[in-house]
C-alpha positions as CSV (number, residue, x, y, z in Angstrom):
1,M,19.3,13.5,6.8
2,I,17.5,16.6,5.6
3,I,14.0,17.1,6.9
4,A,11.8,19.1,4.6
5,R,8.4,20.3,5.7
6,S,7.2,22.3,2.7
7,A,7.4,22.1,-1.1
8,S,10.0,24.9,-1.2
9,E,12.2,23.1,1.4
10,L,11.9,19.9,-0.5
11,K,12.8,21.6,-3.8
12,A,15.9,23.2,-2.2
13,A,17.0,19.8,-0.7
14,L,16.7,18.1,-4.0
15,E,18.6,20.7,-6.0
16,S,22.0,19.5,-4.6
17,K,21.3,15.8,-5.4
18,Q,22.5,14.1,-8.6
19,G,22.0,10.7,-10.2
20,S,19.1,8.4,-9.7
21,L,16.5,9.1,-7.0
22,G,14.5,6.4,-5.2
23,F,11.3,7.5,-3.5
24,V,9.2,5.7,-0.8
25,P,5.9,7.4,0.0
26,T,4.4,6.4,3.4
27,M,1.9,7.4,6.0
28,G,4.3,6.8,8.8
29,A,4.1,4.3,11.7
30,L,7.0,2.7,9.9
31,H,7.7,-1.0,10.3
32,I,10.0,-3.6,8.8
33,G,8.0,-3.6,5.6
34,H,8.7,0.0,5.1
35,R,12.4,-0.5,5.9
36,T,12.5,-3.2,3.2
37,L,11.2,-0.6,0.7
38,I,13.8,2.0,1.9
39,E,16.6,-0.5,1.8
40,A,15.7,-1.4,-1.8
41,A,15.7,2.3,-2.7
42,R,19.0,2.7,-1.0
43,R,20.5,-0.2,-2.9
44,D,19.2,1.0,-6.3
45,N,19.8,4.7,-6.2
46,E,22.2,7.5,-5.4
47,T,19.6,9.5,-3.4
48,V,16.7,8.2,-1.3
49,V,13.6,10.3,-0.4
50,V,10.9,9.1,2.0
51,S,7.7,11.0,2.6
52,I,5.5,10.7,5.7
53,F,2.1,12.1,5.3
54,V,-1.2,10.9,6.7
55,N,-3.4,11.8,3.7
56,P,-6.8,13.0,4.8
57,T,-8.4,12.8,1.3
58,Q,-8.2,9.0,1.2
59,F,-10.1,8.5,4.5
60,L,-13.8,8.2,4.3
61,P,-16.2,9.6,7.0
62,G,-16.0,7.4,10.1
63,E,-12.7,5.9,9.2
64,D,-9.6,6.0,11.5
65,L,-8.0,9.3,10.4
66,S,-7.8,10.8,13.8
67,K,-6.7,7.5,15.4
68,Y,-4.2,6.5,12.6
69,P,-0.9,5.7,14.4
70,R,1.6,8.6,14.4
71,R,5.1,8.0,15.7
72,E,7.2,11.0,14.6
73,E,10.3,10.5,16.7
74,A,10.5,6.7,16.0
75,D,9.8,7.2,12.3
76,F,12.6,9.9,12.0
77,K,15.0,7.5,13.7
78,I,14.2,4.6,11.4
79,C,14.7,6.8,8.4
80,E,18.0,8.1,9.7
81,L,19.3,4.6,10.5
82,S,18.1,3.4,7.1
83,G,20.2,5.9,5.2
84,V,17.4,8.2,4.0
85,D,18.8,11.4,2.5
86,I,15.7,13.5,2.5
87,L,12.6,13.0,4.7
88,F,9.6,15.0,3.4
89,Y,7.2,15.6,6.4
90,P,4.6,18.1,5.3
91,E,1.5,19.5,7.1
92,V,-1.9,19.2,5.4
93,S,-1.7,22.9,4.5
94,A,1.5,22.3,2.5
95,M,-0.2,19.7,0.4
96,Y,-3.8,20.9,-0.2
97,K,-5.4,24.3,-1.0
98,E,-9.0,25.3,-1.5
99,D,-11.0,24.1,-4.6
100,E,-8.3,22.0,-6.1
101,V,-8.1,19.9,-9.3
102,R,-8.4,16.2,-8.3
103,V,-7.3,13.0,-9.9
104,I,-10.3,10.6,-10.3
105,A,-9.9,6.9,-10.1
106,P,-11.1,4.9,-13.1
107,D,-14.8,4.1,-13.2
108,I,-14.4,0.3,-13.0
109,R,-11.1,-0.6,-11.4
110,G,-11.4,2.2,-8.9
111,Y,-14.8,1.1,-7.6
112,I,-14.4,-2.7,-7.1
113,L,-13.0,-4.5,-4.1
114,E,-11.3,-1.8,-2.0
115,G,-13.1,0.9,-4.1
116,A,-16.5,-0.7,-3.5
117,S,-15.9,-0.9,0.3
118,R,-14.4,2.6,0.4
119,P,-15.9,4.7,-2.5
120,G,-13.7,7.7,-3.2
121,H,-10.7,6.3,-1.4
122,F,-8.7,5.9,-4.5
123,D,-9.4,9.4,-5.7
124,G,-7.6,10.6,-2.6
125,V,-4.8,8.1,-3.0
126,L,-4.1,8.9,-6.7
127,T,-4.3,12.7,-6.0
128,V,-1.7,12.7,-3.2
129,V,0.6,10.3,-5.1
130,M,0.4,12.5,-8.2
131,K,1.3,15.5,-6.0
132,L,4.2,13.7,-4.4
133,L,5.6,12.3,-7.6
134,N,5.5,15.8,-9.2
135,M,7.3,17.2,-6.2
136,V,10.0,14.6,-5.8
137,H,10.5,13.7,-9.6
138,P,11.9,10.2,-8.7
139,T,13.6,7.8,-11.0
140,R,12.0,4.9,-9.1
141,V,9.2,4.7,-6.6
142,Y,8.7,1.7,-4.3
143,F,5.4,0.2,-3.2
144,G,4.5,-3.0,-1.4
145,K,2.4,-5.7,-3.1
146,K,0.1,-5.9,0.0
147,D,-1.9,-2.9,-1.3
148,A,-2.2,-4.6,-4.7
149,Q,-5.2,-2.6,-6.0
150,Q,-3.5,0.7,-5.0
151,L,-0.3,-0.5,-6.8
152,A,-2.3,-1.4,-10.0
153,L,-4.0,2.0,-10.0
154,I,-0.9,4.0,-9.4
155,T,0.8,2.1,-12.2
156,Q,-2.1,2.8,-14.5
157,M,-2.0,6.5,-13.5
158,C,1.7,6.8,-14.4
159,E,1.0,5.1,-17.8
160,N,-2.1,7.2,-18.6
161,F,-0.4,10.5,-17.8
162,F,2.9,9.5,-19.5
163,M,4.9,9.8,-16.3
164,D,8.5,8.6,-16.9
165,I,8.8,6.8,-13.5
166,E,9.7,3.2,-12.8
167,I,7.3,1.6,-10.4
168,V,9.0,-1.0,-8.2
169,P,6.7,-3.6,-6.6
170,M,8.0,-5.2,-3.4
171,E,6.9,-8.5,-1.8
172,T,4.8,-8.3,1.3
173,V,6.8,-8.6,4.5
174,R,5.3,-10.9,7.1
175,E,5.8,-11.8,10.8
176,S,7.2,-15.3,11.4
177,D,3.7,-16.6,11.9
178,G,2.5,-15.3,8.5
179,L,0.7,-12.1,9.6
180,A,1.2,-9.4,6.9
181,L,2.9,-6.4,8.5
182,S,0.6,-3.4,8.7
183,S,0.5,-0.1,10.6
184,R,-3.0,-1.1,11.7
185,N,-1.8,-4.2,13.4
186,V,-1.2,-2.1,16.5
187,Y,-5.0,-1.9,17.0
188,L,-5.2,-5.7,17.5
189,N,-5.2,-7.2,21.0
190,E,-3.7,-10.6,21.7
191,S,-6.8,-12.6,20.8
192,Q,-7.6,-10.5,17.8
193,R,-4.1,-11.0,16.5
194,Q,-4.6,-14.7,16.6
195,E,-7.8,-14.3,14.7
196,A,-6.0,-12.1,12.1
197,L,-3.8,-15.1,11.2
198,K,-6.9,-16.5,9.4
199,L,-6.2,-14.2,6.5
200,S,-2.8,-15.5,5.8
201,S,-4.0,-19.1,6.5
202,A,-6.7,-18.7,3.9
203,L,-4.2,-17.5,1.3
204,K,-1.9,-20.4,2.1
205,E,-4.8,-22.8,1.5
206,A,-5.4,-21.1,-1.8
207,T,-1.8,-21.5,-2.8
208,K,-1.8,-25.2,-1.7
209,M,-4.9,-25.9,-3.8
210,V,-3.3,-24.4,-6.9
211,M,-0.1,-26.2,-6.3
212,Q,-2.1,-29.4,-6.2
213,G,-3.7,-28.6,-9.5
214,N,-7.0,-27.1,-8.4
215,I,-7.4,-23.8,-10.2
216,R,-11.2,-23.5,-10.0
217,G,-12.0,-20.1,-8.5
218,N,-15.3,-21.0,-6.7
219,E,-13.7,-24.0,-4.9
220,I,-10.7,-21.9,-3.9
221,K,-12.9,-19.1,-2.6
222,G,-15.2,-21.6,-0.8
223,A,-12.2,-23.1,1.0
224,M,-10.9,-19.7,2.0
225,L,-14.3,-18.5,3.4
226,K,-14.5,-21.6,5.5
227,L,-11.1,-20.9,7.1
228,L,-12.0,-17.2,7.6
229,E,-15.0,-18.0,9.8
230,P,-16.3,-16.3,11.9
231,L,-14.6,-13.1,10.7
232,E,-16.7,-10.4,9.0
233,V,-15.4,-10.9,5.5
234,E,-15.8,-8.0,3.0
235,Y,-14.5,-9.9,0.0
236,V,-12.5,-12.8,-1.3
237,A,-11.5,-12.3,-4.9
238,I,-9.5,-13.9,-7.6
239,V,-8.4,-11.4,-10.3
240,N,-5.7,-11.0,-13.0
241,R,-3.0,-8.2,-12.8
242,Q,-5.5,-5.8,-14.5
243,F,-8.0,-6.6,-11.7
244,E,-10.4,-8.4,-14.0
245,A,-12.3,-11.2,-12.2
246,L,-11.1,-14.7,-13.0
247,D,-13.1,-18.0,-12.9
248,E,-9.8,-20.0,-12.8
249,V,-6.3,-19.2,-11.6
250,M,-3.9,-18.2,-14.4
251,I,-0.4,-19.0,-13.2
252,G,1.7,-15.9,-13.6
253,N,-1.2,-13.6,-13.9
254,T,-3.4,-14.0,-10.8
255,I,-3.8,-12.2,-7.5
256,V,-6.0,-13.8,-4.7
257,L,-7.2,-11.1,-2.3
258,V,-9.0,-11.0,1.0
259,A,-10.4,-8.2,3.2
260,A,-11.9,-8.8,6.6
261,R,-12.6,-7.2,9.9
262,V,-10.9,-8.5,13.0
263,G,-12.9,-6.9,15.8
264,P,-13.1,-3.2,14.6
265,T,-9.9,-3.4,12.6
266,R,-10.1,-3.8,8.8
267,L,-7.2,-5.8,7.4
268,I,-6.3,-6.8,3.8
269,D,-3.9,-9.4,2.4
270,N,-3.2,-11.1,-0.9
271,V,-1.0,-13.6,-2.7
272,W,0.3,-13.2,-6.2
273,M,0.4,-16.4,-8.3
């Protein structure tokens, strides 16, 4: 496995690679969900590139940038064991200069739900993803569906800027009890982890109601909010794949989303219908 720490090192490492290239951008603290993405990239492509970069521009003031889990040695080992060909592990100075051009999230979809709670967050996400895609030039790039709004906006960015890259969405990976895997789960103590299960339980209830024929959005959200008590809920939303609000579930074109705080830890989850 080649470890590149600068744009020039990455370019040199890529020059010898031929055929399709699968790319998995991450912020590290790798878990089984990330390994699923890497394994899919390995299965589909001749070359696999993983990036690990905790991107400062997507963190708002007061968020957990300094505390975000960093596990360099473990992450390197996971990449090596997963068959990664090139690991891109840059410093901030390798990614950002002074007074840069930025990618700006769309006025509506970039400022609802996650964007409403974290204004400016998606500007940072889209900017760093644009940089990484232009550096790696992948055939395919792999993202988890848990960050559904991020996935939708990155897909829109690639379409709007005519980027010839295949976006591969991957299903959310969960613990055996239903908790969606997240690097931030390490912040949860034992009792908080039990409380965190309310997110997946609420989504299971939404799925059950739809399977029983109840597609009314207000009733589904009401049932979810009851199950989420007493968590600090930021939003429960029902949207289509374009992130337009729905009054009723449309089978095959709906995402039900939830964001809530468990103690000080902010968690998100969703189910695609």
